[in-house]
Phi, psi and omega in degrees: 000165177097175186226146173200159177229132177232134178271125182264328182200160179217161180276139182280348183247343181226187176268006182299145183211159175248134183214174174234121177257110183272129179228167179299338181251019175129177183260137175252122178275126183246154001289150186211137171272136182246118177296151182261124177242074190314302184258048182062030174202133170280117194310118175082359187240132179278158176304322178296319178295322177298318178296317178297330178281001180071024173292132181249333179214136179233166181251154168224164191247117182300314182301307184290323180288331175295320180286324182203119006270358186103140186294335180295320178295317180294321178296319178296330179284352181105012180100170186298322181300314180287321183301319183253008177057046176238114187270352182267178185300149177227144173240135173246137175279174189275344187095350183298313182298318181294320179302317186277338183257333187254335185277125180286327181238117180209154178227121182261127174229177177297331180292317183167214182231133172253128183217162179268128179297129177288352182271312184230003177081000180288156179272131182236137175253125177243118180245169175304318180295318180293319178300316179291322177301315178298314183292326174299320179290322180293322173085022178295157179292317179243131177237150185255144176293147178286121184230161173266129184242089182287159180290166182297331183270012177294147179288164180297322179295322177294319179295321179296317179296317181290324178295318177296320179294321178302321178293317179296323177293324178299317178302321178289325176298317180299317180294327184277342187293120185258352185228053186295336179283336183256339184226123180275124178268118178262137171272158185240122177281126177241184180134004180062217181266008182271110188294329178293324177290322177298316180296317179297315180297313181298316181301316182290323179290317181299326180297340180276351176053058180278164180293338180192169185222145179239154173251116182248173174069029179240011176223046183240027176121000180285157175292148182305321182293328177287323175299313182298316180296320180294315181293318181298325180282319190282319188303314180295347177283347182265149187301138179291334184271008179236150177292146180239130189235123177261116190278133171073022182240132182202021174273159182306304186295317181297320180292316180300314182290325177291321176298320177299334179273349178111012178283147184250325189231146181220154170215153178191151178274359186308312187302312182280328178295315176299316181303320181287348178249014175079022182247134178247143173263119184224111175050047176086002180238165175253134178241123173273099189292348178285344183300146185300331183298343182261001184296329180238028178263106186262020175267159176287165175306313180212108183297343180268354184276133182274002186292159181302323180298306185289333182279347187231340190230153181263166175296326179297318180293318178296320176302315179298314182298314183291318178297330179272358181059037176279134182304323182302325180299315180292324179294313182295322178292318179298317179298316178297315184298319177297314179300320182299312183288327175292317177298323179299313179290331176292321177296322176297317179303313180296322181293322178295319180302322181266008180057041177239021183301309181295318182296319186274339184237024181298331180301327184266342186282134182275323193237014184235000000 
């Protein structure tokens, strides 16, 4: 039981590092991409396939699981790990991002947020205490503090007010947390693209000595260069002896630059979302498998990829499946895409160990 983070190696030219994040359900090797399993399932992918793809930690969504099937049912099933038959680490978000991005009707107060359920139209109140209560019932290894996530076009005064409220809500989350030995509560640094707000937020969070820290609010509409500058500034402000998690980011370039800044963990819906739209990620590029050029292409997506898709099927077959709108096509593409991004972060991990990170990933690096 318990949590710890150890740094195994670091880059001599950047802040990139290799680490081990110990959790009650296993060790996560960092840097690492984490697949998103919103409703206690990574869309179209079985737990066995996730394991074969070398997934070590996956995400689930507090907001959506609260609405369906409800945390009480999952708790009765023995917790999220048993409910979805995943024995490795799980992280649940707080529900804050979904409340602010998906709910058409909501009212924010110091107490929390009242919003209309997209399922039945009922009014639901989500507070810091309620978010933690739900996450305690779900039983994930890492749980996130309930935060306010303003849009990218919010004014600085609005961002400052929301950042201060996020800190006050964090204090309430800490008080409400009933399972600190089994579940690590991560705080979330907010502040938009304003570096002074980021510094203030990070300083106050670090003083609380939490098990880990996340950087939020950097994938809500900002330009890539602003995301990179914000992450590059914020990450070194967080403790070296704790894991650092960049929320909602999972493109090649964004991950490489964030890793160069010292980030350890990433999540994004890109692999399965792309898969459901007929897009494959191959060696840093996107392939629209529906294109006519692949109808008679009998090579695999990537001959070096060990995934079930690449080891057994051709681009021509995938083209046929997607054009025919066969479910198997979307599943095979999603499986490959997840494997691709996990392999990508694993290659970065190996490069940092041999101190060749900059040399091998210079194509993606913006400032080195």
